[in-house]
C-alpha positions as CSV (number, residue, x, y, z in Angstrom):
1,X,-15.8,25.0,-3.7
2,X,-16.8,27.4,-6.5
3,X,-18.2,24.7,-8.9
4,X,-20.4,23.4,-6.1
5,X,-21.1,26.8,-4.4
6,X,-20.2,25.0,-1.2
7,X,-21.0,26.4,2.2
8,X,-19.9,25.0,5.5
9,X,-21.0,25.4,9.1
10,X,-20.1,29.1,9.0
11,X,-22.7,29.9,6.4
12,X,-25.0,31.7,8.8
13,X,-22.4,34.5,9.1
14,X,-20.4,34.2,5.9
15,X,-22.9,33.0,3.4
16,X,-22.1,30.7,0.5
17,X,-19.0,30.7,-1.8
18,X,-20.7,32.8,-4.4
19,X,-21.1,35.6,-1.8
20,X,-17.3,36.0,-1.9
21,X,-16.6,35.6,-5.6
22,X,-15.7,38.9,-7.2
23,X,-14.6,37.8,-10.7
24,X,-14.2,34.6,-12.6
25,X,-12.3,33.4,-15.6
26,X,-14.0,30.6,-17.4
27,X,-13.2,28.5,-20.5
28,X,-16.3,27.8,-22.5
29,X,-17.0,24.7,-24.6
30,X,-15.7,26.3,-27.8
31,X,-12.5,27.4,-26.1
32,X,-13.6,31.0,-25.5
33,X,-11.9,32.5,-22.4
34,X,-14.5,34.6,-20.6
35,X,-13.8,37.0,-17.8
36,X,-17.0,37.7,-15.8
37,X,-17.9,40.1,-13.1
38,X,-21.0,42.0,-12.0
39,X,-22.2,44.5,-14.7
40,X,-24.2,47.7,-14.5
41,X,-27.0,48.1,-17.1
42,X,-24.9,50.0,-19.6
43,X,-22.2,47.4,-19.5
44,X,-24.8,44.6,-19.7
45,X,-26.3,46.2,-22.9
46,X,-22.8,46.3,-24.4
47,X,-22.1,42.6,-23.5
48,X,-25.4,41.5,-25.1
49,X,-24.3,43.1,-28.4
50,X,-21.4,40.7,-28.6
51,X,-21.7,38.2,-31.5
52,X,-19.8,35.4,-29.9
53,X,-20.8,32.8,-27.4
54,X,-20.3,35.2,-24.4
55,X,-22.9,37.5,-25.9
56,X,-25.3,34.6,-26.4
57,X,-24.9,33.7,-22.8
58,X,-25.7,37.2,-21.6
59,X,-28.8,37.4,-23.9
60,X,-30.1,34.1,-22.8
61,X,-29.8,34.6,-19.1
62,X,-31.1,38.2,-19.2
63,X,-34.2,36.9,-21.1
64,X,-34.8,34.2,-18.4
65,X,-34.5,36.8,-15.7
66,X,-36.7,39.4,-17.3
67,X,-39.5,36.9,-18.3
68,X,-39.4,34.7,-15.2
69,X,-38.1,36.8,-12.3
70,X,-41.5,36.9,-10.5
71,X,-41.9,33.1,-10.6
72,X,-38.2,32.7,-9.5
73,X,-38.8,35.0,-6.6
74,X,-41.9,33.1,-5.6
75,X,-40.5,29.6,-5.8
76,X,-36.9,30.0,-4.6
77,X,-36.7,29.6,-0.8
78,X,-35.4,32.7,1.1
79,X,-32.5,30.9,2.9
80,X,-28.8,31.7,3.1
81,X,-28.2,28.1,1.9
82,X,-31.2,28.1,-0.4
83,X,-30.0,25.8,-3.2
84,X,-27.1,24.4,-5.3
85,X,-27.0,24.5,-9.0
86,X,-28.0,27.5,-11.2
87,X,-28.8,30.3,-8.7
88,X,-31.2,32.3,-10.8
89,X,-32.5,34.1,-7.7
90,X,-29.3,36.1,-7.4
91,X,-28.7,37.2,-11.0
92,X,-29.1,40.7,-9.7
93,X,-26.9,41.8,-6.8
94,X,-28.4,43.9,-3.9
95,X,-27.1,47.0,-5.8
96,X,-28.9,45.8,-9.0
97,X,-25.8,44.8,-11.0
98,X,-26.2,41.8,-13.4
99,X,-23.9,39.0,-12.0
100,X,-23.5,35.9,-14.1
101,X,-21.1,34.5,-11.5
102,X,-24.3,33.5,-9.6
103,X,-25.0,31.1,-12.4
104,X,-21.4,29.8,-12.7
105,X,-21.0,29.2,-9.0
106,X,-22.6,25.8,-8.4
107,X,-22.8,24.9,-12.0
108,X,-20.5,21.9,-11.4
109,X,-18.6,22.3,-14.7
110,X,-21.7,22.1,-16.9
111,X,-21.4,25.6,-18.3
112,X,-17.6,25.8,-18.5
113,X,-14.3,25.1,-16.8
114,X,-13.4,27.6,-14.1
115,X,-9.8,28.6,-14.6
116,X,-9.3,31.5,-12.2
117,X,-11.1,33.4,-9.5
118,X,-10.8,36.7,-7.7
119,X,-12.2,36.3,-4.2
120,X,-13.1,38.5,-1.2
121,X,-11.0,37.4,1.8
122,X,-12.0,37.7,5.4
123,X,-9.7,37.4,8.5
124,X,-9.7,34.1,10.3
125,X,-11.4,34.7,13.7
126,X,-9.1,34.3,16.7
127,X,-11.8,33.8,19.3
128,X,-14.8,31.6,19.6
129,X,-17.5,30.5,21.9
130,X,-20.2,27.8,21.7
131,X,-23.7,27.8,23.2
132,X,-24.9,24.2,23.6
133,X,-28.7,24.6,23.8
134,X,-30.7,21.5,24.9
135,X,-34.3,20.5,23.9
136,X,-36.9,18.1,25.0
137,X,-37.3,16.9,21.3
138,X,-35.4,17.1,18.0
139,X,-38.5,18.8,16.5
140,X,-38.2,21.6,19.0
141,X,-34.5,22.1,18.2
142,X,-35.3,22.3,14.5
143,X,-38.1,24.8,14.9
144,X,-36.0,27.0,17.1
145,X,-32.9,27.1,14.8
146,X,-34.2,29.7,12.5
147,X,-35.1,32.1,15.3
148,X,-31.6,31.8,16.7
149,X,-30.1,33.2,13.5
150,X,-31.3,36.6,14.6
151,X,-28.4,36.7,17.1
152,X,-25.8,36.6,14.4
153,X,-24.0,33.4,15.1
154,X,-21.4,32.0,12.7
155,X,-23.1,28.7,12.6
156,X,-25.9,26.6,14.0
157,X,-25.8,22.8,13.9
158,X,-28.8,20.8,15.0
159,X,-28.1,17.3,16.5
160,X,-30.9,14.7,16.6
161,X,-31.5,12.2,19.3
162,X,-30.1,9.2,17.3
163,X,-26.7,10.9,16.7
164,X,-26.7,12.2,20.3
165,X,-27.4,8.7,21.7
166,X,-24.6,7.2,19.6
167,X,-22.2,9.9,20.9
168,X,-23.2,9.3,24.5
169,X,-22.3,5.6,24.2
170,X,-18.9,6.5,22.8
171,X,-15.8,7.0,24.9
172,X,-15.3,10.4,23.4
173,X,-18.4,11.6,25.2
174,X,-16.3,11.8,28.4
175,X,-14.4,14.8,26.9
176,X,-17.6,16.8,26.4
177,X,-20.0,15.4,28.9
178,X,-19.8,18.5,31.2
179,X,-21.4,20.6,28.4
180,X,-24.4,18.3,28.0
181,X,-25.8,17.6,31.5
182,X,-29.1,15.8,32.0
183,X,-32.0,18.0,32.9
184,X,-34.7,17.2,35.5
185,X,-36.9,15.8,32.7
186,X,-34.1,13.5,31.5
187,X,-31.4,13.6,28.8
188,X,-31.7,16.0,25.9
189,X,-33.5,14.7,22.8
190,X,-32.1,17.5,20.5
191,X,-29.3,20.0,20.6
192,X,-28.5,23.2,18.8
193,X,-24.8,24.1,18.7
194,X,-24.6,27.9,18.2
195,X,-21.1,29.3,17.6
196,X,-20.0,32.9,17.8
197,X,-16.6,33.9,16.4
198,X,-14.6,37.2,16.2
199,X,-11.3,38.8,15.9
200,X,-11.5,39.9,19.6
201,X,-13.0,38.6,22.7
202,X,-15.4,41.6,22.8
203,X,-16.7,40.7,19.3
204,X,-17.6,37.2,20.6
205,X,-18.9,38.2,24.0
206,X,-21.3,40.9,22.8
207,X,-23.7,38.7,20.8
208,X,-23.1,35.8,23.2
209,X,-24.3,37.8,26.2
210,X,-27.2,39.2,24.2
211,X,-28.3,35.6,23.4
212,X,-27.8,34.2,26.9
213,X,-29.8,37.0,28.3
214,X,-32.6,36.2,25.9
215,X,-32.4,32.5,26.8
216,X,-32.6,33.3,30.5
217,X,-35.5,35.6,30.0
218,X,-37.4,33.1,27.9
219,X,-36.9,30.2,30.3
220,X,-37.9,26.8,29.1
221,X,-40.3,27.9,26.4
222,X,-40.4,26.3,23.0
223,X,-39.0,23.0,24.2
224,X,-35.8,24.4,25.5
225,X,-34.5,22.7,28.7
226,X,-31.1,24.4,29.4
227,X,-27.8,25.4,28.0
228,X,-24.1,25.6,28.6
229,X,-21.4,27.8,27.2
230,X,-17.9,26.6,26.0
231,X,-15.2,29.2,25.4
232,X,-11.9,28.9,23.8
233,X,-10.1,26.7,21.3
234,X,-9.9,23.6,23.5
235,X,-13.5,23.1,24.7
236,X,-15.0,24.4,21.4
237,X,-12.7,22.1,19.4
238,X,-13.6,19.1,21.4
239,X,-17.3,19.6,20.9
240,X,-17.0,20.1,17.1
241,X,-14.8,17.1,16.9
242,X,-12.2,19.0,15.0
243,X,-9.7,16.1,15.1
244,X,-11.5,14.6,12.1
245,X,-10.1,17.5,9.9
246,X,-6.4,17.0,10.6
247,X,-5.6,15.2,7.3
248,X,-7.8,17.6,5.3
249,X,-6.4,20.7,7.1
250,X,-2.9,19.6,6.2
251,X,-3.5,18.9,2.6
252,X,-6.4,21.4,1.9
253,X,-8.0,18.6,-0.2
254,X,-11.5,17.3,0.4
255,X,-10.4,13.8,-0.7
256,X,-8.3,13.7,2.5
257,X,-11.2,14.2,4.8
258,X,-12.9,11.1,6.4
259,X,-16.0,11.7,4.3
260,X,-13.9,12.2,1.1
261,X,-12.0,8.9,1.6
262,X,-15.2,7.0,2.5
263,X,-16.9,8.3,-0.7
264,X,-14.0,7.2,-2.8
265,X,-14.0,3.7,-1.4
266,X,-17.8,3.5,-1.9
267,X,-17.3,4.4,-5.6
268,X,-14.4,1.9,-5.8
269,X,-16.6,-0.9,-4.4
270,X,-19.4,0.0,-6.8
271,X,-17.0,-0.3,-9.7
272,X,-15.7,-3.6,-8.4
273,X,-19.3,-4.9,-8.2
274,X,-20.0,-3.7,-11.8
275,X,-16.9,-5.6,-13.0
276,X,-18.1,-8.7,-11.2
277,X,-15.4,-8.7,-8.5
278,X,-16.3,-9.8,-5.0
279,X,-13.8,-8.1,-2.7
280,X,-14.3,-10.6,0.1
281,X,-13.7,-13.6,-2.1
282,X,-10.7,-11.8,-3.7
283,X,-9.2,-11.2,-0.3
284,X,-9.6,-14.9,0.6
285,X,-8.0,-15.9,-2.7
286,X,-5.0,-13.6,-2.1
287,X,-4.4,-14.9,1.4
288,X,-4.5,-18.5,0.1
289,X,-2.1,-17.8,-2.8
290,X,1.7,-17.7,-2.3
291,X,3.0,-14.2,-2.9
292,X,5.4,-15.3,-5.6
293,X,2.7,-16.9,-7.7
294,X,1.1,-13.5,-8.4
295,X,4.3,-11.7,-9.1
296,X,4.2,-11.7,-12.9
297,X,0.7,-10.3,-13.0
298,X,1.5,-7.6,-10.4
299,X,4.6,-6.7,-12.4
300,X,2.6,-6.3,-15.7
301,X,-0.1,-4.2,-13.9
302,X,2.6,-2.0,-12.3
303,X,4.3,-1.4,-15.6
304,X,0.9,-0.5,-17.2
305,X,0.3,1.9,-14.3
306,X,3.6,3.6,-15.1
307,X,2.6,3.9,-18.7
308,X,-0.5,5.8,-17.6
309,X,-3.1,3.1,-17.9
310,X,-6.3,4.2,-16.1
311,X,-7.5,2.5,-12.9
312,X,-9.8,4.3,-10.5
313,X,-8.1,2.5,-7.6
314,X,-5.0,4.7,-8.1
315,X,-7.1,7.8,-7.1
316,X,-8.3,5.9,-4.0
317,X,-4.7,4.9,-3.2
318,X,-3.6,8.5,-3.5
319,X,-6.2,9.6,-1.0
320,X,-5.4,6.7,1.4
321,X,-1.7,7.6,1.3
322,X,-2.5,10.8,3.2
323,X,-4.2,8.9,6.1
324,X,-2.1,8.9,9.3
325,X,-4.1,6.0,10.8
326,X,-4.5,8.1,13.9
327,X,-8.1,7.0,14.6
328,X,-9.4,10.5,15.0
329,X,-12.2,9.7,12.5
330,X,-13.2,6.6,14.6
331,X,-13.7,8.3,17.9
332,X,-14.5,11.9,16.7
333,X,-17.5,10.7,14.6
334,X,-20.6,9.2,16.3
335,X,-21.2,7.0,13.2
336,X,-17.6,5.7,13.4
337,X,-16.1,6.2,10.0
338,X,-13.1,4.0,10.4
339,X,-10.7,5.2,7.7
340,X,-7.7,3.2,9.0
341,X,-9.8,0.0,8.9
342,X,-11.1,0.3,5.4
343,X,-7.7,1.7,4.3
344,X,-6.0,-1.5,5.4
345,X,-8.5,-3.6,3.5
346,X,-8.2,-1.5,0.4
347,X,-4.3,-1.7,0.5
348,X,-4.5,-5.5,0.8
349,X,-6.6,-5.7,-2.4
350,X,-4.7,-3.0,-4.2
351,X,-1.3,-4.7,-3.7
352,X,-2.8,-8.0,-4.8
353,X,-2.9,-6.3,-8.2
354,X,0.2,-4.1,-8.1
355,X,3.7,-4.4,-6.7
356,X,4.3,-3.1,-3.2
357,X,7.1,-0.6,-2.5
358,X,10.0,-2.4,-0.7
359,X,9.6,0.1,2.2
360,X,6.3,-1.5,3.1
361,X,7.9,-4.9,3.5
362,X,10.7,-3.3,5.7
363,X,8.0,-1.6,7.9
364,X,6.1,-4.9,8.2
365,X,9.1,-6.9,9.1
366,X,10.7,-4.4,11.5
367,X,9.1,-5.8,14.7
368,X,10.7,-9.2,13.9
369,X,14.1,-7.7,12.9
370,X,14.5,-5.4,15.9
371,X,15.5,-8.1,18.5
372,X,18.2,-9.3,16.2
373,X,19.4,-5.8,15.5
374,X,19.4,-5.0,19.3
375,X,21.9,-7.7,20.0
376,X,24.4,-5.8,18.0
377,X,23.0,-2.3,18.3
378,X,26.2,-0.4,17.7
379,X,26.9,-2.3,14.5
380,X,23.3,-1.9,13.3
381,X,23.3,1.9,13.9
382,X,26.7,2.1,12.2
383,X,25.4,0.3,9.2
384,X,22.2,2.4,9.0
385,X,24.1,5.7,9.5
386,X,26.9,4.8,7.1
387,X,27.2,5.5,3.4
388,X,25.5,2.2,2.4
389,X,22.8,2.6,4.9
390,X,22.0,6.2,3.9
391,X,21.9,5.2,0.3
392,X,19.5,2.3,1.2
393,X,17.2,4.6,3.2
394,X,17.1,7.1,0.3
395,X,16.2,4.3,-2.1
396,X,13.4,3.2,0.3
397,X,12.2,6.7,0.8
398,X,12.8,6.9,4.5
399,X,14.1,9.9,6.5
400,X,15.1,10.7,10.1
401,X,15.1,7.0,11.2
402,X,15.7,6.6,15.0
403,X,18.7,4.9,16.6
404,X,18.5,1.9,18.9
405,X,18.9,2.7,22.6
406,X,21.9,0.3,23.0
407,X,20.7,-0.7,26.5
408,X,20.8,-4.4,27.3
409,X,17.3,-4.9,28.7
410,X,17.9,-8.5,30.0
411,X,21.1,-7.4,31.8
412,X,19.2,-4.5,33.4
413,X,16.4,-6.8,34.5
414,X,18.9,-9.1,36.2
415,X,20.5,-6.2,38.0
416,X,17.1,-5.3,39.4
417,X,16.3,-8.9,40.3
418,X,13.4,-8.9,37.9
419,X,12.5,-11.7,35.4
420,X,10.4,-12.4,32.3
421,X,6.9,-13.6,33.0
422,X,5.9,-17.2,32.3
423,X,2.6,-18.8,33.3
424,X,4.6,-21.3,35.4
425,X,6.5,-18.7,37.4
426,X,3.3,-16.7,38.0
427,X,1.3,-19.7,39.2
428,X,4.1,-20.4,41.7
429,X,3.3,-17.1,43.4
430,X,1.1,-17.0,46.4
431,X,-2.3,-15.3,46.1
432,X,-1.0,-12.2,48.0
433,X,2.1,-12.0,45.8
434,X,-0.1,-12.1,42.6
435,X,-2.2,-9.3,44.0
436,X,0.9,-7.2,44.3
437,X,2.2,-8.1,40.8
438,X,1.6,-6.7,37.3
439,X,2.9,-7.8,33.9
440,X,4.4,-5.1,31.6
441,X,3.7,-6.0,28.0
442,X,6.5,-5.0,25.7
443,X,6.2,-3.2,22.4
444,X,8.7,-2.8,19.6
445,X,9.2,0.9,19.9
446,X,9.8,1.4,23.6
447,X,11.7,-1.8,24.1
448,X,14.2,-1.1,21.4
449,X,14.3,2.6,21.0
450,X,13.4,3.8,24.5
451,X,14.6,1.0,26.7
452,X,15.3,3.5,29.5
453,X,11.5,4.3,29.6
454,X,10.8,0.6,30.1
455,X,13.2,0.5,32.9
456,X,11.8,3.7,34.5
457,X,8.3,2.2,34.4
458,X,9.6,-1.0,36.1
459,X,11.4,1.2,38.8
460,X,8.2,3.3,39.3
461,X,6.2,0.2,39.9
462,X,8.7,-1.1,42.4
463,X,8.8,2.3,44.2
464,X,5.0,2.0,44.5
465,X,5.3,-1.4,46.2
466,X,4.4,-3.5,43.1
467,X,6.3,-6.5,41.8
468,X,6.6,-6.0,38.1
469,X,7.1,-8.8,35.6
470,X,8.1,-8.3,31.9
471,X,6.2,-10.2,29.3
472,X,8.4,-11.9,26.7
473,X,8.8,-9.8,23.6
474,X,6.4,-10.7,20.8
475,X,5.6,-8.6,17.7
476,X,2.3,-6.7,18.1
477,X,1.6,-6.5,14.3
478,X,0.4,-2.8,14.3
479,X,2.6,-1.9,11.3
480,X,1.4,-4.9,9.4
481,X,-2.2,-3.7,9.8
482,X,-1.4,-0.1,8.9
483,X,0.2,-1.2,5.6
484,X,-2.5,-3.7,4.7
485,X,-0.7,-7.0,5.4
486,X,-3.9,-8.3,6.9
487,X,-3.2,-12.0,6.5
488,X,0.1,-11.7,8.2
489,X,-1.4,-9.4,10.9
490,X,-4.0,-12.0,11.7
491,X,-1.4,-14.7,12.2
492,X,0.8,-12.4,14.4
493,X,-2.3,-11.3,16.4
494,X,-3.4,-14.9,17.0
495,X,0.1,-15.9,18.2
496,X,0.6,-12.9,20.4
497,X,-2.9,-13.1,21.9
498,X,-2.5,-16.7,22.8
499,X,0.7,-15.9,24.7
500,X,-0.8,-13.0,26.6
501,X,-4.0,-14.9,27.4
502,X,-1.8,-17.6,29.0
503,X,-0.2,-14.9,31.2
504,X,-3.5,-13.3,32.1
505,X,-4.9,-16.6,33.0
506,X,-2.8,-16.6,36.1
507,X,-4.8,-13.7,37.5
508,X,-2.0,-11.1,37.1
509,X,-3.0,-7.9,35.2
510,X,-1.4,-6.9,31.8
511,X,-0.4,-3.3,31.2
512,X,1.2,-1.5,28.2
513,X,3.2,1.7,28.0
514,X,2.6,3.0,24.4
515,X,-1.0,4.0,23.8
516,X,-1.1,3.2,20.1
517,X,0.3,-0.3,20.5
518,X,-1.7,-1.1,23.6
519,X,-5.0,0.1,22.1
520,X,-4.4,-2.2,19.2
521,X,-5.4,-5.1,21.4
522,X,-8.9,-3.6,21.8
523,X,-9.5,-2.5,18.2
524,X,-7.5,-4.2,15.4
525,X,-7.2,-7.5,17.4
526,X,-11.0,-7.5,18.0
527,X,-11.6,-7.5,14.3
528,X,-8.8,-9.9,13.3
529,X,-9.7,-12.4,16.1
530,X,-13.5,-12.2,15.8
531,X,-15.1,-14.6,18.2
532,X,-11.9,-15.4,20.1
533,X,-11.0,-14.2,23.6
534,X,-8.9,-11.0,23.5
535,X,-6.1,-10.3,26.0
536,X,-7.2,-7.5,28.4
537,X,-4.2,-5.2,28.2
538,X,-4.7,-2.0,30.2
539,X,-3.0,1.3,29.6
540,X,-0.5,1.9,32.4
541,X,-2.5,4.8,33.9
542,X,-5.7,2.8,33.9
543,X,-4.2,0.1,36.0
544,X,-2.4,2.6,38.4
545,X,-5.6,4.6,39.0
546,X,-7.4,1.4,40.1
547,X,-4.9,0.4,42.7
548,X,-5.4,1.2,46.4
549,X,-1.9,2.4,47.0
550,X,-0.7,5.6,48.6
551,X,3.1,5.7,48.1
552,X,5.2,8.7,48.7
553,X,3.9,12.2,48.1
554,X,6.0,14.6,46.1
555,X,6.2,18.4,46.7
556,X,3.9,20.6,44.7
557,X,4.7,20.6,41.0
558,X,2.8,21.3,37.8
559,X,3.0,19.3,34.6
560,X,1.4,19.6,31.2
561,X,0.5,16.5,29.1
562,X,0.3,16.1,25.4
563,X,-1.6,12.8,24.7
564,X,-1.3,10.5,21.8
565,X,-4.1,11.3,19.4
566,X,-5.4,7.6,19.4
567,X,-5.5,7.7,23.2
568,X,-7.1,11.1,23.3
569,X,-9.9,10.1,20.9
570,X,-10.6,6.4,21.7
571,X,-9.6,6.3,25.4
572,X,-10.4,9.8,26.6
573,X,-11.2,8.7,30.2
574,X,-7.7,7.3,30.6
575,X,-6.3,10.9,30.5
576,X,-8.2,11.7,33.7
577,X,-6.6,8.5,35.1
578,X,-3.2,10.1,34.7
579,X,-4.5,13.2,36.4
580,X,-5.8,11.2,39.4
581,X,-2.6,9.3,39.7
582,X,-0.6,12.5,39.7
583,X,-3.0,14.1,42.2
584,X,-2.7,11.1,44.5
585,X,1.0,12.0,44.9
586,X,0.5,15.8,45.3
587,X,1.2,16.7,41.7
588,X,-0.9,18.8,39.3
589,X,-1.3,17.6,35.7
590,X,-3.0,19.6,32.9
591,X,-4.1,17.7,29.8
592,X,-3.5,20.1,26.9
593,X,-5.8,20.5,23.9
594,X,-3.9,19.4,20.9
595,X,-4.3,17.4,17.7
596,X,-2.0,14.8,16.1
597,X,1.8,15.4,16.3
598,X,2.1,14.4,12.6
599,X,4.4,11.4,13.1
600,X,1.9,8.6,13.2
601,X,4.2,5.5,13.2
602,X,6.2,5.4,10.0
603,X,4.2,8.2,8.2
604,X,6.5,11.0,9.3
605,X,9.5,9.0,8.3
606,X,8.3,8.6,4.7
607,X,10.1,11.1,2.5
608,X,7.1,12.2,0.6
609,X,5.1,12.9,3.8
610,X,7.9,14.6,5.7
611,X,6.6,18.1,4.8
612,X,3.0,17.3,5.7
613,X,4.1,15.7,8.9
614,X,5.8,18.9,10.0
615,X,2.8,21.1,9.0
616,X,0.5,18.9,11.1
617,X,3.0,19.3,14.0
618,X,3.0,23.1,13.5
619,X,-0.8,23.3,13.8
620,X,-0.9,22.5,17.5
621,X,2.2,20.7,19.0
622,X,4.9,23.3,18.2
623,X,3.3,26.1,20.2
624,X,3.0,23.8,23.3
625,X,6.6,22.6,23.0
626,X,7.7,26.2,22.8
627,X,6.1,27.2,26.1
628,X,8.8,27.8,28.8
629,X,9.4,25.1,31.3
630,X,8.3,27.5,34.1
631,X,4.7,26.9,32.9
632,X,5.0,23.2,33.9
633,X,7.0,20.3,32.7
634,X,5.8,19.1,29.3
635,X,5.1,15.3,29.0
636,X,4.0,13.1,26.1
637,X,2.4,9.6,26.2
638,X,3.2,8.4,22.7
639,X,6.5,7.1,21.4
640,X,5.9,8.6,18.0
641,X,5.0,12.0,19.5
642,X,8.2,12.1,21.5
643,X,10.2,11.2,18.4
644,X,8.5,14.0,16.5
645,X,9.2,16.6,19.1
646,X,12.9,15.5,19.3
647,X,13.5,15.6,15.5
648,X,11.6,18.8,14.8
649,X,12.3,20.9,17.9
650,X,15.3,19.0,19.5
651,X,13.2,18.6,22.7
652,X,13.2,15.3,24.6
653,X,9.8,15.0,26.2
654,X,9.5,12.6,29.2
655,X,6.7,10.0,29.5
656,X,4.4,10.7,32.5
657,X,5.7,7.7,34.3
658,X,9.2,9.1,34.1
659,X,8.1,12.5,35.5
660,X,6.3,10.7,38.3
661,X,9.3,8.5,39.1
662,X,11.6,11.5,39.2
663,X,9.2,13.5,41.4
664,X,8.8,10.6,43.9
665,X,12.5,9.9,44.1
666,X,13.0,13.5,45.2
667,X,10.2,13.2,47.8
668,X,10.3,11.8,51.3
669,X,9.9,8.1,50.8
670,X,7.6,7.8,53.9
671,X,3.9,7.8,53.0
672,X,2.1,11.0,53.7
């Protein structure tokens, strides 16, 4: 931050980094340790008398300032974010002290190595509001931005028509559409997002009201066409797309932002090209070659890595290890930086050169192993929780692994008179029976760890007058994709898709319970099976909201919903589907503003990520879980989210379908 003199979207109010640097300790090229701070003229004269390199620095910069200050004042733009590099325009502070820190900030290591800094700290604002000001053109938005700074906002971000059009075509637009209505002249062609922040609501409202009054008085002059106001963490956060910053917020490292990871991969690809390596051709070669054939080379390279042999790909790998594969970067960014996508491709190539940790192989094979383990669930849990199992998990680097449910799903299906779906059985149904039927697609997590949830969904569908069928269990392949086993993922996806297409070909809809697994059919499958028909697997709430069914009405009750982050970002409209389904049965459902829970599949179970996983949970989920039940029953859509709440807070969060089933069972079964 200091070396680049960085400034973010709050620079209108807070200025640049240099504005908050009080003192610096720098190591110069000759090893001199120099402590710098603003000097008055007598102290400057004393510093210039020094005979070492520090004295030479003061003499040189003072001479530049004295001889060229008029030209500097004339040429340097008078902006709060005027430049990066050597800031000669601010050698003298407003109280006329001589401040060489203005030169060091933004020097990017060319003048010395910054070792220590004393900074001015400001309190983090607790309240915020955002004015979303629309324009007839991008040019009008740009021209107006400078005038708006007079109202004292923390930040002003101008959005052009291209980015705006991309955002409007994205599903995340549904979450912010209300703040950007079309005007009589048509959709906005430019937008200024003007943010006000403060420690109290009054500090925010005072300048906000001053600005809205001025906007109302000015009307539509200067190309303005209208505005809306968003208040509070939830609405403001949705507009800013703050979900992109989760990984960076947890690690405080720019490399762990979507942009940081993208730039690292770009540099890695440049180096591959310079070395004559074609990543596409290398990927094809790896997929054609048996794994054991490359083992000796991977072993040599791994040993070399342990000896400290340099390879830029290690830096890329370190940054990728912090990715939760939560898809926030995909939906929250209009230009769709898909970190999980290029992370998977990178890992495939990286582990073509180096040995994989055994844990990755376990994670990739788990979907295939779980049906076998479930047949002897007590034995499997006993082995995992016993001395040998605990030792094995520590060696693998896994913590807090879940237990199998122990429920015999096939026996429970038989008790309910339900069956596994086959194309033959579905074709034997009459047309009316097929219209009342739906196929529930199994996933590894809910089937084996939350079997009761699967049964509750089946019971809910029956209560609503639907005949549910259960698709035969097949691995989805999500874990294979996350860990970069892309060749194996493609084979699993092709096999699973073929089975699901055969079921869907009967005209009966497919639905899934877990958002992360279900949405894989739309994203990862689309890339892996390019050009082939994809199975159309709906989220449960999407299918329910489209059905013309009344069913019983429950008594008034209020619920709060924490959505899985992938669902919240890439299928935002489906959260309103849950609300409409609940409302149909007389129930109120509030979708809470929250980020990622921090579990993200196996990420939270990996020992080295356990602390980061909990810090992410603390950022938004813990405060919602801590709210008393009287505020409304708390629900969660994601399996990993429910697992995280259970292990960190000891709270078992129901799925929305379970809450709906419980409410309807208490209600009068007669339709309202």
